[in-house]
C-alpha positions as CSV (number, residue, x, y, z in Angstrom):
1,M,-40.2,-140.8,-42.4
2,I,-42.4,-142.8,-40.1
3,E,-42.9,-146.5,-40.4
4,E,-44.5,-149.1,-38.1
5,T,-43.1,-152.5,-37.0
6,K,-44.1,-155.1,-34.4
7,I,-42.1,-156.8,-31.7
8,T,-42.0,-160.6,-32.1
9,R,-42.2,-163.1,-29.3
10,N,-38.4,-163.1,-29.2
11,Y,-38.3,-159.3,-28.8
12,Q,-37.0,-158.8,-32.3
13,I,-38.2,-156.2,-34.8
14,T,-37.9,-155.8,-38.5
15,I,-36.6,-152.5,-39.9
16,P,-39.0,-151.6,-42.8
17,A,-37.5,-151.9,-46.3
18,S,-37.9,-148.2,-47.1
19,I,-35.8,-147.2,-44.1
20,R,-33.2,-149.9,-44.8
21,K,-32.8,-148.7,-48.4
22,R,-32.6,-145.0,-47.4
23,L,-29.9,-145.7,-44.9
24,G,-28.1,-148.3,-47.0
25,L,-28.3,-151.0,-44.3
26,K,-27.1,-154.4,-45.1
27,I,-27.2,-157.8,-43.4
28,G,-24.5,-157.9,-40.8
29,D,-24.4,-154.1,-40.2
30,T,-24.2,-153.0,-36.6
31,L,-26.8,-150.6,-35.1
32,I,-26.3,-148.5,-32.0
33,V,-29.3,-148.7,-29.6
34,R,-29.8,-145.9,-27.1
35,L,-32.6,-144.7,-24.9
36,E,-33.7,-141.0,-24.8
37,G,-36.5,-140.5,-22.3
38,D,-39.2,-142.9,-23.5
39,R,-37.8,-143.3,-27.0
40,I,-35.6,-146.1,-28.4
41,I,-33.1,-144.7,-30.9
42,L,-31.5,-147.0,-33.5
43,E,-28.7,-145.6,-35.6
44,P,-26.1,-147.1,-37.9
45,E,-22.6,-147.5,-36.5
46,R,-20.4,-144.8,-37.9
47,R,-18.5,-146.1,-40.9
48,S,-15.0,-145.4,-41.9
49,I,-14.2,-143.4,-45.1
50,T,-12.7,-146.5,-46.6
51,E,-15.9,-148.5,-46.1
52,I,-18.0,-145.7,-47.5
53,R,-15.7,-145.6,-50.6
54,I,-16.2,-149.3,-51.2
55,R,-20.0,-149.0,-50.8
56,L,-20.4,-146.0,-53.1
57,G,-17.9,-147.0,-55.7
58,R,-15.9,-144.6,-58.0
59,A,-18.8,-142.3,-58.9
60,I,-17.6,-139.7,-56.3
61,D,-14.6,-137.4,-56.5
62,W,-12.9,-138.5,-53.2
63,R,-10.3,-135.8,-53.4
64,Y,-13.0,-133.2,-53.1
65,V,-14.7,-135.1,-50.2
66,E,-11.4,-135.5,-48.3
67,E,-10.5,-131.8,-48.9
68,T,-13.9,-130.7,-47.6
69,V,-13.6,-132.9,-44.5
70,R,-10.1,-131.5,-43.7
71,K,-11.5,-127.9,-44.0
72,E,-14.3,-128.6,-41.5
């Protein structure tokens, strides 16, 4: 997915809505910013299993998820 955004006079950018939705970003979330060569990489801070559970609700069989993570 490729989107375009501009840098404002305060050096701020807006993350396009399609990307925010796809990544589940919310106001107050933390992003990690790193430089790779001439690229700026923004990625969501890794979330804990507890926070993921809260965000996704009860629609997921968490016993299966935890068992799969333990195996890996």
